[in-house]
Structures are given as structure tokens and as C-alpha cells.
N, C-alpha and C positions, 0 to 999 in steps of 0.2 A: 069107570072112565067118564061116563056122562056127568056124574056128580063133580068130578075133578074139573072138567071143562067148564061147567057152570060156575064153579068157584073162581075161575080166572076172568070170566066175563065182566064182572062188576068192577074190579080194580082197573081193568083196561079202559072201560068206559069213563070212569072217574078221571083217569090220567088224561084221556083225550079232551075232556071238558076243561080240566085245569090247564092243559097246554094251550087251548084256544084263548083262555083268559089272559095267560101270560103273553101270548103273541099280540093280542089286542092292545094290552097296556104298552108293550114295546113299540108298536107302530105309532100309537098316539104320542108317546114321548118323542119319537123320532120326528114326527110332524111338527110338534111344538118347537123342538130344537132347530129344525130346518127353517121354520118361520122366523125364529129369533136371529139366526145367522143371516138369513136373507135380508131382514130389515136392517141389521147392522151394516151389511155390505152396501145396501142401497143408500143409507145415510152417509157413509164414508164417500161413496162416489159423488153424491150431490155436493158434499163439502169440498172435494177436490176441484170440481168444475166451478163452484162459486169462488173459490180462492183464485183460480186462473182468470176468471172474468174480472175480479177486483184488480189483479195485477195488470191485465190488459187495459182496463179503464184508466189506471194511473199512467201507463205508457202513452195511451192515446191523448190524454190531457196534456202531458208534457210536450209531445210532438205538436199539438195544436197551438200551444203557447209559442213554440219556436216559429211556426209558420206565420202566426199573427205578428210576431216581432219583425219578420222579414218584410211583410207587406206594410207594416208600420213605417219601416225605413223608407220603402219606395213611396209611400204616401207623403212623407215629409219632403222627399226629393221633388215630387210632383207639385206639392204646394209651393215650394220655393221656385219651381219653374214657372208657375202661374204668374209670378211677378213680372216675367219677361214679356208677357203679351202686350204690356203698355209701353214697351221700349219705342223710341222714335223710329220712324221709317228709315232714317238715314243709317241706322245700324246695319252693317252688312251681314250676309249669311255666315261668313267666316267668323265674324265677331260673335254672332248669336251662337254658333256652334261651340266656340270657346267658352262662352258663358254657360252653356248647357253642360259642357265637360266639367267646369268648375263646380256646378251644382251637384253632380253625382260622384265627384272624386272621393267624398267621404262615405259613400255607400258602395263598397266594392262588389256587392252582390248584383248591382244593376249593370247590365251589359250596355244598354243604349237608352238615351232619353230623346224623345221626338216631340216636336211642337207642331201641331196642325192648326190650320185656320178653320173658319166656320164652314168652308166648302170641302174640307177633308184633304186639302193640299198641304204637303209637308213644308213648313217654313224653314226649319233647321233641325239638325240632330247632333248629338255629341259624337266625338270621334271624327271619322271621315264624314264628309257631308255630301257624298255622291248620290244620295237619295233625294236631294232637294228638288222640290217640285213634283214629287211622286204623289199620285192620287190614292188616298186611303178611304175614300167615301164608300167603297163597296165592302169594306170590312165590317164584320158583325158588331164589333165593339163600338165602331163609329156610329153605326145605325142606332144602336141602343142608346148611347149617350146623347146623340143629337135629337132623340125623341123627347119633346118637352114633357110628355106624360111619364117618363121614367123617373121614379122617385129618388133614386140614389145619385150622388154626385160622382161616384167612381165605380169602376167595374173591373173585375179580374176575369180573364178569359181562360178557357181550358188550354191544354197543351197546344202550342203553335209551332209548326215545323218550318224552319227557315231553309229553303232549298239552296240558297246561296252559301250560307255558313254551315249547312249540314248539321244543325243542332236544334234541339227542342228548347222551348222557353215558354214562359207565361207572361202575358201582357197585362199590366196594371195601368188603366187609363183614368184620367180625371177630367171632368167637364169644366170648361172655362166659360165664364160669363162676363159680359161688359158691365159698365156701371148701372145700366138699366135692368140688368138681370137676364138679358137675352143671350142666347147661345153664341159664343164667340170662338169656339174651337175646342181643342182638347190637348192635353199633355199626356204622353204615354211613356211608360218605362218597361223595358224588357228584362225579365229576371231569368237567369239561366237555370234550367232544370238541374244542372250539376250542383247548384247551391243546396237544393233540397236533398239531393243524393248524398252530399257530404254531411249534411245535418243528420240524416237518417243513419248513415254508416257510423257516425260517432256514438250511436247508442250501443251500449254493451248488451248483447242479447244472449239469452240462455239457449241451451241445446233444444232444437226443435221449434224455436220461436221465430216469428217473422213480423216485420213492420213494413207497411206499404202506404204510399200516398197515391191516390187515384183522383182524376178529375171527373167532371160531370158526365163525360162521354165514356167513362170506364177505361180511359187510357192510363197506363201506369206512369206515374211521375218519378217515383223512386221506390226502392225496396232493399231491405236488409234482412237476410243475406241476398246477394245478387249473383246471377249467372247469366249464361247466354239466353235463357228462356225468359228472363225478367229484365230485359233492356228497357230503358226509358222509351215511352211511346207504344209499348206493347199493349194489345187489347186484352182486357180482363174479361173472360167469358163467365157467364153465369146468369141465368134468368132470375134466380132468387135475388142476387145482388142488385141487378138492374131494377127489379120491382121495389126493393127497399129504398134505393136512391130516388126513384120516381115518387115514392110515397112521402119522402121527407122525414120518415121515422128515424130519429137519432136520440140517444145511441141505440144500437141494435146488436144483439148477440145470438149466435146459433152455432150448431155443429154442422159443418158441411165439408165437401171435398174441394180442395184448392186446385184450380185449373193451372196454376203456375208451376207448382212443384209436385203435383199429384199426391198430396198427403191430406189425410183427414184432419181437420183443425177445428179448434174452438175460435170462432172469429168474433171480434168486437169492432163494430163499424161505427164511427162517430164523425159527424160533419164538423168542419172548422167554421165557427160562427162567422157569418157575413161573407164567406168565400166559397166558391164552388169546388171545394177540395174535401175529400173524405180521407180519414185515417183508418186503416184496417190493420188491427193487431191480431195476429193468429198464433195460437199455441198448438203444437202437435198433440193430438189427442192421446197418442201412444205415450208421449213423454209425460203429459199431465197425469195420466192414469197408471203410469208405470209402478209407482209405489202402491197404489190401490190394488193393482192386479197382483202384485207380490203378496200383499196382505190377504187378498182374496184366495190366492193359492194356498197360503198357510191355513187360512180359516177352513177351506174346503178339505185340506188334508186332515185337519183336526176333526172335522165332522165325519170324514170317512173312518178315521181311527176310532172315533166314538161309536160309529155304527158297527164296525167290525168287533170292537171290544164288547159292545152290548150284545151282539149276536152270539159271540162266544159265551158270554155270561149266561144268556138265556138258555143256550143249548146245554151248558154245563148244569145249570139249575134243573132243567127238565130231566136231564139224564140222572141227576142225583135223586130226584123224586121218584123216577121210574125204578131206579135201582133199589131204593129203600122199600117201595111197595112190593116189588118182586121178591126181595129178600124176606120181608115179613111174611109174604104169602108162602114162600118156600119153607120157612121155618115152621109155619103152621102145618103144612103138609107133612113135614118130617115128623112132627109130633104125632100126627094122625097115623103115620106109617108104622110107628112102633107097635101099634095094635093090629096091624095087618099081617098078612102071611109073609113068609120068607121071600117070596117072589117080589112082593112090593118093596121089601127092604133092599133087595139086590138091585132093583131098578133105581131106587133112590140113590144108592151108593154110586151106581153107574152115572147117574145125573151129576152128582157132586164131583165125581172124578173128572167129569168133562169141563168143569169150570177152571179157567186159566188163572183166576185170582187166588190169592192166599187167604184162607179162611181160618180164623182162630176163635174158639169159644172160651170165654172166661166165666168163672163162677162168681158168686156174690163177693168173694174175697179177692177178686181180680187175679185168680190163679188160672193158668191155662189148663183146660180139661180136654180140649179137642183141637186138632190142627190138621189142615189140608194144604198141601203144597206139592204141585206137580214137579217143581224144580227145587230141590232142597238147597241148591246153591244160593237161593234167595233168603235163606234163614240164617240167623246169627250162629246157631248151633244145630245139632241133629235133633230130630223130632223127640226122641226118647229123653234126651237130656233137658228139653224145654218143658215137657208136660209136667204139671204140678208146681211150676215155679211162677212167682209173681213177675209181672213185666219189669218192675224196678230192679230185679236181680239180673236182668240181661240187657236192658236198654241203657244208653248213655244218660247221665244225670239230667242234662238239659231236655232231652226228649221225654224222659220219665215224668218231668214236671208238666209237660204239655199233655201227656196221657192222663195224668191225675186230673187235670181240668176237664178233659173230654169225658172221662169215665164218670166224673161227678155230675156233669151236665146230663149224660144219658140216664143216670140213676134218678136224678131229681125230676127231669122233665119228661122222661120216658119217650124221647124223640131221638131220631138218628142225628149224628153229628159227623161232619166231614172234616178230615184233617190231612194236610199235605206236609210231608217232611222228607228230609234227606238222611240216608243211613248207609254206613259202610258195611257191606256184607261180604262174604268170601269172594263174590264175583266183582267187587269194587264198589264205588260210590253209585248209589241208585236213588231215584226219586220215587216216592210212593204216595198214592192217594188212598186214604183209608176212610171207610164208612163204619162208624161204631153205632150199632143198633141195640136197643134193649131186648132182653129175653124175658118174657113175662108168662107166668103160668095162667091157665084158663081162669083161675080165681083172682087174677090180678096181681099176684105176688111177683116181685122182681126176683128173677132167678139167675141173672148173669148178663153178660154182654157178648154180642156177636161182632167180630171184627173182620171186615172184608177189605183186604189190601190189594191194590193193583199197581203194578210197576208202570210208571208213566215217564221213565227216563227218556225214552225216544221222543215222546211228545214234548217234553221240556226242551230237549235239544233242538227239535224242529221249531218250537216257538222262539227260542233264542236266536236261531239262525234267521227266522223270518223277521224278527225285530231288527237284527243287524242289517239284513238286506234292505228292509224298508228305510232304515236310517241312512244307509249308503245311497239309496236311490234318490233321497231328498237332499243329498249333499250339494256342495257348491260346484261340482263337476256336472257337465251335461252328459247324460247317459241315454243311449237307445239300445233296445234289444230287438234283434231281427231273427227270423227263422233261417233254416239252412239255405233257403232260396234267396235270402237277402231282403225279404219283405219285413218292414218294420212292424213290430208287435207292441212296443211300449216305448214311451219317451217321458223323461222326467221334466219337471217345470223349468229347471235350469237350461235344459236343451231347447225348450220352446222359447225361453227368453233370449238365448244366444242367436237362434236362427230366425225368430219372428213368426214361425209357424206354430199353430196350436197343435195339441196332441192329436186331435181328430183329423187334422189336415195331413198328417204324416203316416198314421196307422194304415197298414195295408199297401203302402207305396214302397218302391225300390229306393234304396239309399242313394242311387245315382241322381236323384232329383236335386241334390245339393251341389252337383258338379259346376265349377265355374269356368271350365275350359282353359284354365291356367296351366294345367298339366297335360302332357301328351299321353296317348294310350299306353306307351311303354312304362310310364310311372305307375299306372294302376295295375299293370300286369306284374310288375315286381312287387307291389304291395300285397296282392292276393297270393302270390307265390310264397312270400314270407309267412303269411297267415296259415297257409296250408301245410308248409313244411315245419315251421317252428311253433305254430299255435298262437302267434301274436305278431303284431307290427306296431311300431309307434314312430311318429315323425310329424313334420309340419305339412299341412295341407291348406290350400286356398280354396274355400268353398263360397257359396253364394247364399245370402239371406233371402227372405221372402221379398223384401223391398228391392232386390236387385244388387245390393251392395256386395262387393267382393271383399272378403276379410280372411286373415290368417288364423288358423287354430291348430292346437297341438292335439293329435288324435292317437288314441291307443285302441287297437282292435284285437280282441281275443276270441278264439273259437271255443265253444263248449261241446264236449262229447259225453255220451252216456257210458254206462258200464261196459257196453259192447264196442266202445271206441267209435261209435257212429256219430257224425256231426249232427247236432240238434239245433244249436243257436249260435249267433254272434252277439257279442257285447262290445259296444264302442263307447269310450269316454272321450269327451271333447272339452277343450279349454280355449276360450277366446283370448288370443295373444295379441290383439290389435294394439292395446295400450303399450305392451312391452315392445312391439315392433316400432310404434311411434316414438317411444322413449329412446330406443336405440338410434333411430334416425335423428332425433333431436340432439342426442349426445354427439353424434357424428357432425351435425351441423354446427354445434357450439364449439367443437374441437377444431374444426378446420375452416370455418367461415365467419365473417364479420356479421354481427347481429343487426347492424343498422343498414348496411348497403347490400348484404348478401354476397359480397366479394370474398375471395380467399383471404385468410388472415395471415399473420406473420409465420405461423408454424407451417401452413401449407405452402406459402410462398418460398420459404427456405428449402423445403423438400424439392420443389420444382426448380429452384435455382441450382441446387446440387445436381439434379438430373440434366439441366441445360449445360452446365459446365462440362459434364462428362460427354455430352453430345458434341459440344464445341471441340473438345480434344479429339474425339473420334473422327469428326469430319474436317478438322483444322479450319474452322470458319469462325467469324466474329459475330457476336450478338451484342445486345445493349441492355444496360440496366438504367432505368429512369426513376428518380425520386421526385415526386411532385408535391408541393406544399401550397395550399390555398392561402393567398395573401390576405392578411388581416382577418382571418377567420374568427379569431377570438372576439373581435369587435362585433361581428355578426351575432355570435352567441350572446354576448353581454347586452347588446342593444335590442335585438329582436327575439331573443330566447332560444333555448335549445331545440324546440320543435322546428323552428325555421332553419336552424343550423343543420339539423338532421335531414330536412328536406333538401337543403342545398347539397349536402354530401351525397344523397341518393341521386340527385340530378346530375352531379358531376360524374358519379360512377356510371350512370346510364349512358351519358354522352361519350365518355371515354371508351366504354366497351364497344360502342358503335363504330369507333374509329380503328379498332384493332382487329387482327386476324383471330381465327379460332385457335391457332397454335400459340398465340401470345397469352401471357398471364397478367391479369390485373388484380392487385391486392390492396387492401387498406391496412397499413401497418399500425395505425393508431392516430387518434385525434383527426387532424386534417391532412395527414400525410399518406399519399398513395404511392405504390411502387408498380412499375411495369417491366416485365421481362420479355424481351423481343429476341427470338432465336434465329440463327442462320440468316443474318443480313447479307454478308458477302465474305469471300475469302480474303479480300483486300481491305486493310484497316481504313484507308482513306475513304473508299466507297462506303464502307460500313458506317463511318462517322457521318458522311453526308446523308445517308438514308436515315440515320438516327435523328439528325438535326431536322430533316424534313418532317419526320413523324412527330417530333416534339412541337414544331410550329403548328401542325394540324391540331394537336391536342390542346395547345394554348388557345387557338381560335375556338375550339369546341367548348372549352371552359368558360370563355367570355360569354358564350350564348346562354350559360346557366343563369345569367342575371335575370332573364325573363321568368325563371322558376320561382323567384322570391317576389312576393307582392309588395315590394318596397323598392325605393330608389337605391339600389346597391349595385356597385360595379364589382364584378367578380373576376379576378385575375389569379395567375399562379406563377410560381417560380419553379424551374425544373433544373435538376442536376443530373448529368449524364456521365456514365463511364462505360467503356467498351469491354465486353467479355471476350477473353481470348483463351488460348489453350496453354498458357504459360503456368497457370496455378489453378488449383481447385478450392482455394480458401474463400469461402462465401463471405465471411465477415469483412475480409479485406475489400471486396468489391462494394459491399454496403457502405463501408467507411469512405471509400473514394467517392461514391455517388452523394453521400451526405456532405462531404467537404465541397463538392461542386455545387450542391444546393445552397450551402451556406454562402458561397461566393456569389451566387445569383441573387440572393437576398441582399447581400452587401452592395451590389450594383444598382439597387433601387427597386428590386422586385419586378414582376411581370416580364421576366426574361429567362433565358436558359444559359447554362454554363457547363462546359465539359471539364472533367477532372484534369488537373495539372499537377505534376509531381512537385513543382515549387510550392504550390498551395499546401501540399501535405507536409513539406519541410517547415513552412511557417506555422502551421497548426501544431506540429510536433514541438517546435521551439516554445510556442505558447503553453503547451501542455507541461513541458519540463519546467518552465517558469512558474506555473501554478503549483507544481509539486514542491519546488523549492520554497515558494511563498508560504505553503502550509507548515513548513518546518522552521520558518524564520524566527518566530517568537520562542520556540523551544530551544533554538540554538543561540538566542540572545543576539540576533542580527539587527534588531530595530534600534534606531537612534533618533533622538529629538534634536533638531536644529532650531535656532531662534533668530527671527529677523526683527530688527528694531522698528518701532513706530514712534514718530517724532512730531514736535510742534513746529510752529513757524520759525522759531529761533534755533531749531536744530536740537533741542533738548529731548532726550528719549523719555517717553511717558509710559511705554509698555513694549511688549514683544508679542509676536505670533509664533506659537509652537508648530513646527512643520516636521512631518514624519519623513525619515530617510531610511533606506535599506542598504546596509553594508554587506554585500554578497562576497563570500570568500573567493569566488572565481571571477565574477563579473565586475567586482568593485562596487562603487556607489551607483545603484540602479536608479534611473530617472523615475520620479513620481508619475510621470505620464505613462510609464509602462506598467507599474504595479498597482496604482490606485484603482484604475478601472477593473483589474482582476479582483482586487479586494471587494469591490462593489458587486461584481457579477457572481462571486462565489459565496458571498455573505460573510466572509471573514472580517469585513469592516466593523462588524458589531464587536467582536472580541478585540481586534487590534485598536479600534477607536477607544474602547474602555481603557486599554493599556496606555494610550497617549494621554487621555484625560487624567488618569491617576498619576502618571509620571509628571505632568505639568502641574497638577495640584500639589504634589510633594515639593516641587521646585518653588512654587508660589509660597508655600508654608515656610520653606527654608529662607526665602528672601525677607519674609516678614520679621525675621530675627536680626536683620542687618539694616542699619540706618541708611546705607548707601543704596539699597535696592527695595526697601519696603514700600516705596511709592509706585513701583512698577505694576502695570496690569498685565495679565496673561490672556491672550486670545487663543482659543482652541476651536478647530473646525469640527462640526458635528454633522455626520452624514444623515440624509433622510431615512436610510435604512435603520440607523441607530435610533432616530427619533421615533419611528413608527413601531419599533420593537416593543412587545408587551411588557418586557422586563426593564425598559429604559429607566423609568423613574426609580424603582427599587435599586437598580445597579448604580445609578449615579448618586443616589442618596448614601449608599454604603461607601462609595469612594470619598464623598465629602466627610463622612464620619471618621474614616480611617486616616485621611490626610490632615484634617483640621485646617484646611486652607482658608484664608480670608476670602469669602465669597464675593464681597463687594468689589474685589479687584480681579475677579474671574469674569472673562467675557467669552460667551459661547457664540460662535459664528455659524449661522444656518443659511441655506440658499433658498431661492424662490421656488424651486421644485418641491420643496417640503409641503407647500400649500396647494399642490395640484390635487392630491388625494387626501381625504380625511383631514381637511384643514381645521375643522372645529376641534378634533382630538388634539392636533398639534398646538392649537391656540391654548387649550386647557393645560397642556404640559408646560407651555411657555409661562403661563400665569403662575403655575406651581413653582417653577424655577425663579421667577421674578420675586415671589413671596419669600424665597430663601435668601434673596439679596444678589443673585447672579444677574449680570448684565448681558443683554442680548443684542447681537449685531446681525444685520442682513447682508450677507456676502454676495459678491458678483451681481449687485443690483443692476437691473436693466437688461440682463442677458436671458432672462426666462420669462415665465408667465407672471404678470403682476396685476392684481386687482387693487387699484388705489383705494376703492371703498373698503375693501377688507384690510388693506395695509394699515389704515387708520385705526383699526380695532386691535392690532397686535401690540403687545407690551414691549416694543423695541426701544433700544437706547441709541442705536447708531445705524447709519447706512454706509455701506462700503462700495465705492465706485469701482467697477471692474477695470482691470488694467487694459483691456482691449479698447476701451473708450479713451483712457488717459494717454495711450501711446499716440493716438491720432487727433488729439485735441487741438493741435496747432495746424494740422493739415486738412482736417475734415470739418466743414461747417456743421454737418449733421451730427457728428460725434460731439462737437463743442456744444451744440444746442442740447443734446441729451444730458451732458455733464452739468451744464448750467441749470437745466430743469431739475435734475436730481438734487443739486445744492439748494435750489429754491424750495423744493418739496420737503427736504429735511428741515429747513428753517421753519416752514409753515407747520410742520408736525412736531416742532420743538425737539428734533433729534440731532445728535452729533453726526458729522459726516467726515469720512476719511477716504483718501484716494490711494489705491495700491498701484504698483508698477511705475512709480515716478522715477525717471532715470536721468532727467536733465534739469538744469536750472530754469530753463525757459518754461518747461511744464509746470514746475513749482510756482513760478511767478504768475503764470496764467491762472492756476488754481487759486492762489492767494488773492488775486485781483477779483475773482468771482466768488469769494467767500468761503473757500475751503482752507482750513487751518491745521489739518492733521494729515500726515503723509506716511507712506511705506513704499520702499523700493530700493533698487540698487544704488540710487543717488545717496542714500543714507546708510546703507549697509546691506551686505548679502546675508543669507541664512548661515549661521555658524554654530559651533558647539557651545555648550554652556560655559566652558572655561574661556573660550575665545571671546564670548560676549561679555563676561564679567571683566575680562582684562581691558576690552575696549571702553567699557563704562568707567572703569577706574581712571583710564587715561583722560577721558573727556571730563 
């Protein structure tokens, strides 16, 4: 026994020595890897901070340029004010004030300009002049500038509080000198702090970023984002910041705690050159390093995985070595035991039978000669049937090839080889770890292979489960594990990212630390009751982050029990649903509220109108529906731009809302149209109407006050249409239609007024609607007709005709052009109908060209401005000319002066194109619209047509006579023909002839008639 013990001592000591070496190498490798990962994370963090500082530098520079541009404007204003110091003494203070107001009119950021004399007495100021004579000699900026040793000619003060106007501002003062260079006074301009706040708030900032302007006294001028803690004039606390400003070091950057919003930030502080203002750009350190921390977490996770994997590998390696050494030693002892007594052999067998592993001995031919298995269910077949067989005879082909390789390595290298494999045995699929060791005779001859196989199925399953659990724990869900008492044991990185707490801060603490007090105790009692009874609970919970933010999360809590059904742990998964809740709120806002004004939109307004109608029926009372339209709002948008238009809409909405009750509904239906729903005015219709009218007048007064919201000279008025809501009908659209008709009538009365719905108005509109409906079918039903009115010379000879459109309605008869022509214009049908008129006239002109009696006649056709501005006008008219083959030199197109109000250069180009084709052009209704004589001379016209409104009164109105006489003279000077329309008497013709007009058109020479009647009259003449 002593000899056997001594034989074990040597392998055991060797194993311990080898184990120390392996552990030492493993620790060294971990230290190197840890150093590499630490260096990588440090470099990444420094890069993130450097990137943030570069962005802050760019932001600060941009703000600095903006501030310098503001003071550049005020400097130019002050320089221009300096010229006023030499004004004569006879100039009054009022005149001086007006001059100062003129100087800063084009600098809207300047609130007030003040001119002081050499004693500090105010001479005059812009705006009201009630400070005249005030003494400013005690002001710091006056003392500094009046000091002859002060090297600068201007100065900008820190924030200045005006107790009278209750506002903060900065004063920019300029020293004034006389011709000898002596101090003669100063000019100062006050710049509102709001100008800097508006400038800073225009900057688009990122999450966690802040931009602030502070003066030399550490008072806050402006900050984005702003809240009640960051009001203008607030004192910025911080010894470090004060020390930096005092030292003059700029720019300066450091990480420190913000006293304004209590967040740790990377600050970039930079002074604006020549001005006592500093720009401070801060970026939330958590936001800057968020990506770095995520990468650091991943890197640390990888490092931990490598440590664990390496530890497992080292342990497995040492275990294999130890097993191999023990097995070799045991095999030697077994060989020695053959020569010992039966007792020793029995002890050896007892030892072997205690081994749980499967042991198989193969001879030199790889045939099984010995087999030990406590559980024969782990063998492919029974022991007796396996002994003497080659492993290829019982193993699957794929596994047999792997055994071939292992056995060959054992034979060649005489070293143990480890192999893991999966094999289906009678008990099912199992994993085995096998160590194949060589059997060698004392003389060194290879005698076979010893195979020791261990069932590692449970270990494999545990390993797989651990990998799955580790992967799940690192998932995108926040996960915490707590014990049966609710104490947190583990938290994954996503949970710390959601809550803001690190894992070390939550371990060992109760999960109640996240309570936001948004839920009552009954909520938590029901939660834990569900967990205890059902084993789980899930739902929405409002919890609190480390920074105090309250946020919603979806929580699933599960209880974990052991085999004895005893509670051991709780596992909770959390998902931050803040973005989803915000998206739901945004969808609700977009669905029911206007994006510009924040008022109810049409959908929400219609819902409330329906409810109001039901309420009116229930209480049998009257309400009112008001439609409000901002007068000439399109001009505000076109002239000043949509931002000004949106600001105007927001101001109107705000002032209207102030005039209404909480129960009233104010909505923006679209564009510049607002709707107001007023419920329960009175049970009497007359009183309800009086109240509605009183409210409407109040609203109109409020809307006029919005003119001050636009920094331009704009007069804002509105037109209002009103209809009473009663209990006779619930049809919402009918009330909207009535209010819309009333609004239309208010606009027709000249705007800036209100109008109640009148049933007669509805009848008129209905008739107009029916007329428009019939008008759209007129061409398809062949109801259009062309009438022709002669145009004559002095001797009465017909030289041409004007084609005039007539509508022969089957029920109304011949409809007046005054009724349907405006409808054609407003509906846009004039383009299609005008093309029909032109084509019909061209076909008639082409027909006349084949007859000697009519071939000399010209054809005049009216062209609407809508036709002329249409993009397809030239292709359409060219196609008509090609189809009709009309002689274009006898075609005369008549256009009106309104054609040249918009896009007149485009109209002139089209006229030149027509002129090149030979078409003659006449300017119809000359003198009734807008005419630019300078531009008229550039148009390729052939004729001016004097409007009949002037011709009718040429004998009775000296003004009209002068206009006609001037028109004739203008035509002669431009070498244009002139024709007068509406000539009805011989006296009118005689006057026109006497003043140089020799072409006429009117009832005196013939009324518009059909083509057959016209040709008959021409034959007779």
C-alpha cells in the first residue's frame, strides 16, 4: 500500500505544477485583453467628447455672427443718429423725435433711440418723448463714454431692467464729438432681449443640447430650450464660470454641472468679440456618451464572455490532463495487479465497477476486448454481442470516420485524444465526451486503445440553456431579477438604459424605488394578487427614471418557483412605450386639431355641431353658427410670406378664443376660415339673434387688434356670416351652407361686416347653381349660337363684324350675356367655350373668303384673359387655324386691359406669335381698366376700341369727352386704328367723326343678328 501511495504522489505534483502554469498564462492573457479593451474604450470616449466640442464650437461661432450682426445694425442706426447733433437749435423736440424714429424704422430690433447732450441730459428719443430732459449722467455707460481715456467710441452694456416697461434690454451707446474732437454727448439704442431669445430659439437643437447667451454679470440673456428656470435676467451660478469670464480665456471647454437644468454637460464658452456677451453651448454628457456607453456595455459583455469561455476551457483542459494522467496511472496499476494475489484483483475490479464512465478496451486491430458499463442502456447493443467486433461494425458511418482519425492519432502519437459526439442509444439521443488513450507494453509496443466515455448530455443541455438565457438577458427588453422578498438581484443593460440607474445602484434595493405615485395603492394590490394567483401580470405602469422623469412602460412580471412549488424569484421585463404613447397623442392631435393654430379642425367641429344640435332640440333653445373669413388674407400670404400669414392666423385664433366661453367651440376649417359654435343663447329667436350679433361685433373688434401682431402696416378685418341653430332639423351641412351663404353676402357688401342668413339669399344662390348646371350642358346640347354685329366706316359701309356668343336656353329662352359670361369666367368653362367661338368664327371667315360679296369683311372675336393665360392657348389656337384654313389677315382678336395685370410679358410674347401669323389684335374696352401707356407702346396692337360707357356720355360729360378725345389722339400717335362701340345716335357719330374717329359699332348701324340675317342685310345694302 505504501508503494502504491508513493506512485500517486509524483503525477499529482506534476499536475499541480502544470495547473499553476496554465492559470498564470490565463491571467496574463486576461490582463492583456483587459488593457486592450480599456484603451479602446478610452479612445472612443475621447473621440465622442472631441466631436461634441467641435459641434459646440460651430454652434457658438454661428450665434456669435448673429449677435454681431444685431449690434452692427444698431451701430449703423447710432451713426446715422450722430448726424442729428448738428441740427439747428430751432428744431423742436417733437421734430427731433420724429427724425430719430425715422432713423431706426429700418432696424426693427431697436426699441428706442435716445440722444443725450454732453451733460447727460436727454435731448430727444424715438417714439413717445416723455423722457425729454431726463438726466442720464449717473448711468455707467455715460460715465464710461464721457471719460476721455476710454479708447472705444461705443459700448454695449449688460442686461438692463426697465422698471417702467417691465422688460430686459441691452443698451448700445456711441460717443459723439464736435468738430474739435471734444465730447459732445452720445446716442444710445436699446435692443430688446427678446430679439436674442428669438434668434437663439430659431436654432434647431438636438436632444440634450442647450444654447445660452449671458452677459458679463452672469445674467441670462436667452436660452434654448427655455423654461421657468431659464427666464431672461436669471443669475447663472457657478464659481468656475465666473472665474473663466474674469480671466478672459476664450474659447473654454469643460465638463461640469449646469445650475439651470441640473444636468451634467460638456460646455463650450466663447466670448463674442468686442461685446460683453458670452455664448455657452452645452451638450448633455449622457446624450453625448449614450452611444459610447452602449458600445462599452457590448465590449464589457464580450470581455466577460471571453473570460467565462476561457475559464471553462482552462478547466476543461486541466480536467482532461488530470483524467489522462489518472487513467494512465490506473492502467499501469491494473497491469501490475495481474501478478498480485486474488485479493488485489478483486479490489481492482471493485474500483473499476465504481467508475460511472463507460470504459472500452480495443486491441491493435481496433476490436473490442473489454467493456465496462454500469448502465447497459447507454450501449448500442448488449455487451456480449459487442465484444470482438470492430467499432465500424456498430457505429454510424459518419462517427466511424471520426473514430478512424482519433485511433490513428493515438497510435501514431501515443497521446490521449478527446472527442465529443452525439449518438442515439436505446435511451435516446445522448452526448458523449470520450478520451482515447494508448495502451503500451512495458517494452514500448502499442497493444491497443483505452476508450473512456462520459455521458455529458445534461451538461450540454445546461450549457445550451445558459447560452439562451444569456442571450435573452442581453435582448432589447429591460429585465430585472428579484428574490422572493422583492430585492433586485440582477438588471440587464437595457433596463439600466431605460431607467437611467446603473446596475450597481439598483442591486439589493426594492423595486418600489421606481414608483411614480401615478397609481394608487389599490392598483399595486391588484397587480401582486394577479402574480400570486396566476403566476404573472402584464400591463401599463407609469414609473420614474433616475432623473425624475415620469414615463410609461409595458411591464410583464412572472413568479419563479422551485420543484417544491416554493417562490424563489421574480422576473420582470419592461419596455419603454414613451414613443408609442407620444405617437398616439400626435395621431389624436393630427386627427382632431389644426396644426397651425391648435384649434379644433373640421372633423372635431362637425362632431360638436352634431352634439350641439341634439342639445338644442333637447332644451328647445337657439344657438348660433358663425363663419369668419379674414379679409384679403391671400394678399398677406403673397406679400409678406406664409410665416407671417401663419402668425396672423395664430394671433386671430388666440384673440377669438379669449372672447368666447369655455362651452363655445372655435375651429379652423381651412385656409383663413374660422367657425364658431355658440350654444344655448336663448329660447327666443330674436334675443338669440341679438346676442349672436353682439358677440360677432366683439369678435370683429378683436380681429382688428391683430394688426399689431404683424410687423408691417397691415389692416386686418374680417367678414362674418351667421345662422341660428334651432331644433327644427339636425342636418349639419345645411347649417354650414346657410352660414357660408351669409358669409358670401357679407363679402359682397364690401367686407369688414357681418350678415345673417336670409332664405332669399339661398333662393338666389340656388338659381345661380341651376344656371351653372345648365351652362355645363349647353355645348353638349348644341345651345350655343353666334350672333354678328356690323362694324362700319364713316359712309356706313360694313367693313367687318364682331362675333358675339348667345345662349338659346330651351326654357329660359335667349339668356343675357351678362348672366352667363361671368359664370363662364368663374367656372373656367370660358376656355372650352371660347375655343368653340373662335373655331366657329374662323369657319365663317373661311366661308366668306369664297364669296366676292363678303371676302372683304373682317371678323372680330373676343378672347378672355383666362384663355390667353392658359398653357395650351397657342397649341389650341394654332390647331383651329389649321383646321379652318381661315384668312388670318382678316381675323381680329380682341383682348382687354386686364390681360396685362398678371404675367404681361408672357401675354406680349403670345401676341407677338399671333402677329407673326398675320392675326390682327385689338384692345377692347380701352380706358376702363389698368393701362400702362409705357407698356402699351410695346404691344403689337393694330386697333384701340373705345368702350361704350364713354361713348354714351360723350355729349353730356366733359370728362368722358376728354377721355375719348385723348384715346383718339393716343391711337394716332401710336399709329393705331380706332373704333368706337355703343354708337346709338347720329349726334354721337358726328362728334366722333369731328374728333378723328372714323370706324363705329353700335345699334345705330345694326344689332347683333344671326349669320343668315346678317348676310341678308349685306345683300340689301
